[in-house]
C-alpha positions as CSV (number, residue, x, y, z in Angstrom):
1,X,103.9,115.4,104.6
2,X,105.3,112.7,107.3
3,X,108.2,113.0,109.3
4,X,108.4,110.7,112.2
5,X,112.2,110.7,112.1
6,X,111.8,106.7,111.9
7,X,114.6,105.0,110.3
8,X,114.2,102.0,108.6
9,X,117.3,99.8,108.1
10,X,118.2,99.4,104.2
11,X,117.7,95.3,104.4
12,X,114.2,95.7,105.6
13,X,112.3,96.3,102.8
14,X,114.2,93.4,100.7
15,X,113.4,91.3,103.6
16,X,109.9,91.8,103.9
17,X,109.2,91.5,100.2
18,X,110.7,88.1,100.8
19,X,108.3,87.5,103.4
20,X,105.4,88.6,101.3
21,X,106.6,86.6,98.2
22,X,106.7,83.5,100.3
23,X,102.9,84.0,101.3
24,X,103.6,85.8,104.8
25,X,101.1,88.5,105.5
26,X,103.6,91.2,107.5
27,X,102.4,93.4,109.8
28,X,103.5,96.6,111.6
29,X,102.1,97.3,115.1
30,X,103.2,100.3,116.8
31,X,102.5,101.8,120.2
32,X,102.7,105.0,118.7
33,X,100.4,107.1,116.6
34,X,98.6,105.1,113.7
35,X,100.1,107.7,111.3
36,X,103.3,106.7,112.4
37,X,102.8,103.2,111.9
38,X,101.3,103.6,108.4
39,X,104.4,105.5,107.4
40,X,106.8,103.5,108.9
41,X,105.2,100.3,107.2
42,X,105.0,102.3,103.7
43,X,108.9,102.7,104.0
44,X,109.3,99.1,104.6
45,X,107.3,98.1,101.7
46,X,104.1,96.8,103.9
47,X,101.9,99.4,102.3
48,X,102.0,100.7,99.0
49,X,101.0,104.2,100.1
50,X,100.7,106.3,103.4
51,X,97.1,106.8,102.7
52,X,96.2,103.1,101.7
53,X,92.7,102.9,103.2
54,X,92.6,99.1,101.7
55,X,95.3,98.2,104.4
56,X,93.4,98.8,107.9
57,X,95.2,95.4,109.2
58,X,98.5,95.8,107.8
59,X,99.7,99.0,109.8
60,X,97.9,98.7,113.5
61,X,98.3,100.8,116.6
62,X,98.4,98.9,120.1
63,X,95.0,99.4,120.6
64,X,93.8,97.9,117.3
65,X,95.9,95.1,117.8
66,X,94.6,94.3,121.1
67,X,91.2,94.5,119.7
68,X,92.2,91.4,117.1
69,X,93.9,89.4,119.9
70,X,90.8,89.4,122.0
71,X,88.5,88.7,119.1
72,X,90.0,85.3,118.6
73,X,90.1,83.6,122.1
74,X,92.6,80.8,122.4
75,X,94.2,81.7,119.1
76,X,97.6,82.5,119.5
77,X,99.1,85.6,117.8
78,X,102.8,85.5,116.6
79,X,104.6,88.4,118.4
80,X,108.3,89.1,118.8
81,X,109.0,85.4,118.4
82,X,106.6,84.4,121.1
83,X,102.9,83.9,121.2
84,X,100.5,86.3,122.9
85,X,97.4,84.6,123.9
86,X,94.6,86.8,125.4
């Protein structure tokens, strides 16, 4: 049982589904625990289940996100509408 108190606005799952249908890979990054990211990603429709182990790159904690962006030097990563370049 997960109870993070995280609320997801009603329109978020539909917006994410629309992005996914358009071929956009939607990811969720949190500064909180990975379990929180997975729970919120599930509620948003990014993950099919909270225990989905095949989705390790869809719900990320900040440590993993930083590892990924630093592994691609010179390649900006879109984050909050502005590029993040390691």
